[in-house]
C-alpha positions in Angstrom: 74.9 80.4 149.4 73.0 80.8 152.7 73.5 84.2 154.3 74.4 85.8 151.0 71.7 87.8 149.2 71.6 87.5 145.4 71.8 90.9 143.8 70.0 91.3 140.5 69.5 94.6 138.6 66.1 96.2 139.0 63.6 94.5 136.6 62.7 97.7 134.8 66.4 98.3 133.9 66.7 94.8 132.6 63.6 95.1 130.6 64.7 98.5 129.2 67.8 96.8 127.7 65.7 93.9 126.3 63.2 96.4 124.8 66.0 98.4 123.2 67.6 95.3 121.8 64.2 94.0 120.6 63.3 97.3 118.9 66.6 97.5 117.1 66.4 93.8 116.1 69.6 93.0 118.1 68.0 90.0 119.9 67.6 88.4 116.5 71.0 89.5 115.4 72.7 88.0 118.5 70.8 84.8 117.9 71.6 84.5 114.2 75.3 85.1 114.7 75.4 82.3 117.3 73.4 80.0 115.1 76.0 80.4 112.3 78.8 79.7 114.8 77.1 76.6 116.2 76.5 75.2 112.8 80.1 75.8 111.8 81.3 74.0 114.9 79.1 71.1 114.1 80.8 70.8 110.7 77.8 72.3 108.8 77.7 75.2 106.4 76.8 78.5 108.2 73.6 78.8 106.1 71.2 75.8 106.0 69.8 74.1 102.9 67.0 72.4 104.7 64.6 72.9 107.6 61.4 71.9 109.3 58.2 74.0 109.8 55.7 73.5 112.6 53.6 75.4 115.1 52.9 75.3 118.9 49.8 76.7 120.6 50.4 78.0 124.2 48.0 79.4 126.7 48.2 83.2 127.1 48.4 85.0 130.4 45.8 87.6 131.4 48.1 90.5 130.2 47.7 89.3 126.6 45.0 91.4 124.9 42.1 90.0 123.0 43.5 91.6 119.8 46.4 89.1 119.7 45.0 86.0 121.2 42.5 83.4 119.9 41.2 79.9 120.4 42.8 76.9 118.8 39.9 74.4 118.5 42.2 71.5 117.6 44.3 71.9 120.8 41.6 73.5 122.9 43.9 76.3 123.8 43.1 80.0 124.3 46.2 82.0 123.6 48.8 82.4 120.9 50.6 80.2 118.4 54.3 80.1 117.7 55.0 79.3 114.0 58.7 78.3 113.5 61.1 77.1 110.9 64.2 75.4 112.3 67.3 74.0 110.6 68.2 70.4 110.9 70.0 71.0 114.2 66.8 72.4 115.6 67.9 76.0 115.7 65.4 78.7 114.6 65.6 80.3 111.2 62.4 82.2 111.7 59.7 82.7 114.3 56.3 84.2 113.9 53.8 84.5 116.8 50.1 84.9 116.0 46.7 84.5 117.7 46.1 80.7 118.3 43.2 80.7 115.8 45.4 81.5 112.8 45.7 78.5 110.5 49.1 76.9 110.0 48.9 77.1 106.2 48.0 80.8 106.2 50.9 81.6 108.6 53.3 79.3 106.7 52.8 81.2 103.5 54.0 84.4 105.2 56.7 82.7 107.2 58.2 80.7 104.4 58.4 83.7 102.2 60.3 85.6 104.9 62.7 82.7 105.7 63.6 82.1 102.0 64.3 85.8 101.6 66.7 85.7 104.5 68.3 82.3 103.8 69.0 82.0 100.1 70.4 78.5 100.3 67.2 77.1 101.8 65.7 74.7 99.2 63.8 72.1 101.2 61.4 72.3 104.2 59.7 69.3 105.8 56.2 69.6 107.2 53.4 67.5 108.6 50.1 66.8 107.0 48.6 70.0 108.3 50.5 71.9 105.6 49.1 70.1 102.6 47.1 71.6 99.8 47.7 74.8 97.8 50.7 75.8 100.1 52.9 73.1 98.4 52.2 74.7 95.0 52.6 78.2 96.3 56.1 77.3 97.7 57.3 76.0 94.4 56.0 79.0 92.5 56.8 82.0 94.8 59.7 81.3 97.2 61.0 78.5 94.9 61.0 76.1 97.8 60.2 72.4 98.0 57.7 71.7 100.8 58.0 68.0 101.6 55.0 66.6 103.5 55.8 63.8 105.9 52.6 61.8 106.5 51.6 59.1 108.8 51.2 55.7 107.2 48.0 53.8 107.7 49.6 51.1 109.9 50.9 53.7 112.5 49.1 53.5 115.8 49.2 55.8 118.9 51.7 58.6 119.4 54.4 58.4 116.8 57.0 61.1 116.1 57.3 61.2 112.3 60.7 61.4 110.6 62.2 64.9 110.7 59.5 66.0 113.2 61.6 65.0 116.1 63.9 67.9 115.2 61.2 70.5 115.8 59.6 68.6 118.7 62.9 68.8 120.5 63.0 72.5 119.9 59.5 72.9 121.3 60.5 70.8 124.3 63.3 73.2 125.0 60.9 76.2 125.0 58.7 74.5 127.5 61.7 74.1 129.8 62.1 77.9 129.8 59.7 79.1 132.5 59.1 82.4 130.7 57.8 80.4 127.6 55.7 77.7 129.4 52.9 80.2 128.8 52.8 83.5 126.8 53.3 86.3 129.3 54.2 89.0 126.7 51.9 92.0 126.0 53.3 92.4 122.5 53.9 90.0 119.7 57.4 91.4 119.2 58.3 90.5 122.8 56.8 87.1 122.4 59.0 86.4 119.4 62.0 88.0 121.0 61.7 85.7 124.1 61.9 82.6 121.8 65.1 83.9 120.2 66.5 84.8 123.6 65.8 81.3 125.0 67.6 79.7 122.1 70.4 82.2 122.4 71.0 81.0 126.0 71.0 77.4 124.8 73.6 78.1 122.1 75.9 80.1 124.4 76.1 77.0 126.6 76.9 74.8 123.5 79.6 77.3 122.4 81.1 77.4 125.9 81.6 73.6 126.1 85.2 72.6 125.7 85.8 70.9 122.4 86.9 67.3 122.6 90.7 67.0 122.1 91.9 65.2 119.0 94.4 62.5 120.0 
């Protein structure tokens, strides 16, 4: 309201809490507990059986050092890349931030191994054509995971959102609506990953706070 100043805590105090929660993995813990609650409220099992993997390259701010940034030649972006696995509701199961020049398949091998270790019921992950090749065989052999490649058909023209990809595209769209995530402003990789979880935590708290429809 006009005439009333908004009072926020000092930024360094706020960041001190975030850094403490990040270092003790509490940001991820808050997020994961909320994800299980949101899934249960949607009538799903708390642990997913399927997901979608993809990546998003974003420009890096000047504070991002050269040791954690790179150039994505396909997207013509100098910055970092967010590799994610989301469930079928579009909620993150795992996030890994790398320099933008890290290949999707190389990052996916690490990320999918991590996500299957944390989510034992996960048996199927959809991916686009950028994840083809030896990664499919690796997933069957190591994490015992089916990596299903969703390809464009020859008669598709222009911009087409492939089946299942709309789930992860909606997730990326939400990140872009978070001003802190429109670019990568974080000095550390850990903070860059933590900000993704924090953004989705805010989204899920709003979902949980909505009144449930009454059953007549």
